[in-house]
N, C-alpha and C positions, 0 to 999 in steps of 0.2 A: 196507844194508837195515835193520839195527837202528836206525840213526840216524833213518831215515824213520819207522819205527814209533813211535819215541819222540816225534817231533814231532807225529804224529797224536794220540797219547794225550794229550799236553800240551794240544793245541788243544781236544780234547773236554772235558778237565777244566776249562779256562778258560771254555768256553761254558756248561757246567753251572753253574759258580760265578757267571757273569754272570746267568743266568736266575734263579738263586736270590736273587741280590742284588736284581734287579728285583722279584721276587715279594715279598721282604721289605719293599722300599720301598712297594709298593702296599698292603700290609697295614698298614703303619705310617704311611700318609699321614695328615696331620692333618685333623681335621674342620673344615670351613670355618665361619667366624664370619660370619653374614649378618644384616642388619637385618630386622626384622619390624614389623608393625603390627597392631593389633586393630580389628576391625570393630564399628561401632556404628550402629544404625538412626538415621536422621535425616530431616527434611523437607527437600526440595531443590527448587530452582527453576532451570530452564534457559530460555534464550531462543532462539526460532527467529527468524531475520532475513530480511527481504524488502525488495528495492529498491522505492521508492515515488516517485510523482510527485505533487506537491501543487498543488491548485487552490483558489482562493477559494470560499467557500460560494455565492457568486453571481458569475458572469462574464457580464455582459450586453453583447452586441454592439449597438452603436448604428448603425442603418441609416436612411437617409432614406426617407420614404414617398412623396416627390415628387421629380421632377427639378428641378435648379436649380443656380445658381452659389453657392458658399459666400461669404456676404457678411460674416459676423462669426464669430470663434471666441472664446468667452468664458472658456476654461479653458486651463491649461497641462498638459503631460504630467506625470503623477505627482501632480497636485493632488487633494486630498481634496474630494469634492463631496457634497452632500446630495440626497435625493430631491426632484425638482421643480426643481432648480437649472438655470438656462439654460446650455446648452452651445454650440449653434450657431444661426445665423440664415441661412437661404437667401434669395436674391434672389427677390422676389415681384412685380416690376413687371408682368410679362406676366400673371400670375395676377390682379393687381388690375384690369388692363384687361379681362380676361375676366369678372371679377366685375361690373364696371360694365355690360358688354354683357348679361350674364345678368339683372342687376337691371332693365335696360330692358325685356327680354323679359317679365319678370314683370309690370311695370307695364302693358305693352301688353295682355297676356292678361287682367289684372284689369279694365282698361277695357272690354274686349270682353264679359266676363261681366256687369259692371255695366250695360252697354247692353242686353244681351239679357234680363235678368231682368224688367223691366216689360213688354217685348214678349210674353214668355211669359204673364205674368199677364193680359194683355189678349187673349190668344189669337191674336195676330198671327202668331207663329211657333211651331213645335213645341218641345216639351220636349227633343227629341233635339238640336236645335241648341245649346240651352243646356248640355246635358251635355257635348257635344263641346267647347265653349268652356271649361268647367270643367276638363276633362281636359288641355287645352293649358296652362291656368294651373298645374295641379299639376306638369306636366312642366317648365315653366319654373322653378317654385320648386325642383324637385329638382335641376335643372342648376345653379341659383344656389347651393344648399346644398352641392353637391359641390365647387364651385369655392372657396367660402369655407372649407370643411373643409381643402382642400389648402393654402390660405393659412395656416391654423392649423398644418398639418403642417410648414410651413417654419420654424417655431420649435421647436427640438428641446431637450428637457429631459431630465435624468437620471431614469430610472425607479427607481433604488435609491440608497442610500448606498454610497459606495465611493471608489475611486481611479481616476483617468483613466489609460488606457494610452497607446499611441502615437497620434499624430495624423498619419496619412499624407497627409491632404489639407489644403492650405493655402487661405488666402483667395483667391478667384478660381477655384478648381477647380470643374469641372462634375461634379456627383455625381448618382447615381440609385439606385434600389432594386436594380438588377441589376449593380452594379459589382463588382469583384473582391474587395474587402475593406471592412469596415465603417468608418464615420467614426472610431470609437474603440471601446474596450471599457472598461466600468466594472466594476471588480472589488471586491467586498465581501470583505475579508480579516479582518473581526473574528473570523471562525471559518474554518478551512480544512479541506479534505477530502483525505486522503491515500489514493490508490488504489494497490493492490498485488495481486499474483497469487500463488497457490500451487497445487501439484498436488493431484490428487484424494486421494491417500493422506494428505497433510498436513492437508487439510480434514477428512477422516474422523477423524484422530487428535485434532484440536482438538474436534470435536463429541463424540467419545466421552469425552474428558477432562471437558468441561463437563457431560455427562450424568451422569458418575460423581460429580461434586461437587454435582449438583442445580441447576445454573445453565443458563440458555438462552443460545444464541449471541448474542442481541440483548437479553438481559435486563439490568435495572439492575445485577445482580450479576455480569455478564460481566467477565472479567479486563481490567484496564486495560492498555493497550499504550503503549510508549514510542517516541519518534521521535529517531533520531540524525541531526542535521543534516549538511549537506555538509562542514562544518568538523570533523566528528568529535565535536562536543559533543552531549550529550543535551539535548533541548528540555525546559525546566522544567515545562511543562504535560503531564499524561498525557491520553491519548485513549481512546476506546472504539470498538469495532467497531460500526459503524452499519448496514452493508449487506453482504450476501453474495449474489452472483449465483449461484444454485444451478444455472444452466444451464452445464454444463461444456463448454468449447470442444473440439470433437471433433478439431480439428487439433493443438492444443498440449497437450490434456489438462489444462488449467489452468482456474481459476475466479478471477474478480475479486472483491476485497473492498474495503471503504472504512472507514477509521477517521477519526473527526472529532476535531479539536482546537480548543480555544479559543485565540484569538490576541490577548489584550488589549493587549500591547505592540507588536503588528504586527511581530514579529520574523520571521515567516514570510511569504513572498511567493508569489503565484500563479505557477506555473511552476517552482518550486524542486524539488529532488530530495533524497532522503535514504534512510534505512533504518528500516523498522518492526521493532520487537522485540516479539514476542508471548511471554508467559511460559507455561511448562508446569510445573505444580506436581505434585510427587510426595511422597506421604505415607509415612513409615516405610520408607525404602529404604536400601540400602547404596551408598555412593559410593566407587568403586574407581579409583585412578589407573591410567591406561593403561600406565604404564611397569612395573607389577608383573605384567603379563600376558605370555603367550606365545601365538603363533598356531599352531594345529595343524590343518591341513586346513580352514582357514576358521573354526575354532572358537576363541574366546578362552578361555584356561585360566589359572588361578592355582594357586600351590602353597600348600596349607594345612598348618600345623604341627600335628603330633600331640602327645599328652601325653608320648611318649617321645622327642621332639625329632627324629622322622623327618618326612618331608614326603610329601604325596600331591597329585597334580594334580586339579583340579576345574573342570569347564566352567562358564561364566557364562551366565545367562539375562538378556541385556541388553534393557532396555525403552527406553532412550534413552542418548544420549551427548553429551558436549561435545567440545571440541578436545583435552582432556587427561584426561577422566574417563569411566568407564562407570557407568550407573545400573542397579542390579540390585535386583529386587523379591523374589526368593525364592532358596532354596538354601543359606542360611547361618543361623547363630544369632549373637546378640549375643555379643561376646567372641571370636569366631573369629579366629585369628591367621594372617595371610598373610605370606609371605616377600616382601620388597620389593626385593631386589637379587640379582644373580647368577642370576636365574630361568632364563635361557636355557641354563644348564649343569646344571641340576638334573635328577634322575631320581627316579621314584617309589620310596619306601622309603629314600632317602638320608638320613643323619643330618646335622644341622647344629648349630652353637652359636648360638642366637638372641640377637640384640643389639637391645634396645629403643631 
């Protein structure tokens, strides 16, 4: 029995010594050395990106105004053409025959009028007969003019400067104004139009930003936009927002915008795709790396270093963000020091050794 009591006493003493040892270790645990950074106000620009489809400033579909067989094609696919340059010639043999017949009808009607004029002057026939003959003459002339106009339409020229698209119809093809696709498309790509969409919230943010800087969305001083081409390179020419469709699509909640770019080297093609980058400029803000923050119930927090080297958490009022940074417009002073490492393990009031 004495032996058992001795064992119990020794065990209790060992447990107390162990607890005391742990308490002493906790008290004497070294203060962690953590890196810190100082905040300084700065002007900062971020870019919002939007997928875009590119069109030439003019894409003109070429349709025949009359039916006929393609007799000649004077251009090649991809060829540069000038306004008024001959593109196609349709077969007009049938129309030419119709024109001859119409001309004969005009001649006959003219003879009839010439015959009736002296008869009316002599009172042999009434004026009504002459007027009827004149009406028939005008009708014959109208028919002739219509046919000759159609003959003119058989010669098709380019309405604009540009480049020839595909030529789906070859020589000998029968074409008409109601066929499935045009003879070709002439695309003027000396300038291009980049169409893209954004949601209502993004549009409102851009408008508010421009209003705060005193610029209009379509003003000469509106922010320049950039175009990232499909190969990932930034197009050397900057563009401007030229159009906003303020009718918001009720189904998608988005609105369409257009940015115009000069294309002097013809680097961009109609039908290309890319990404539009729109700058958002922030004056006098703090730029805080995301890795120095912790998330608490959906609120981003940072740890601020006090003068006695203790830390306290502080929520962020975020106005914008990039992939790696938060943009904050208020809540700090220049020179405020933030802890930049080990923040997930820190607690309010904890002391650290700051390392710059």
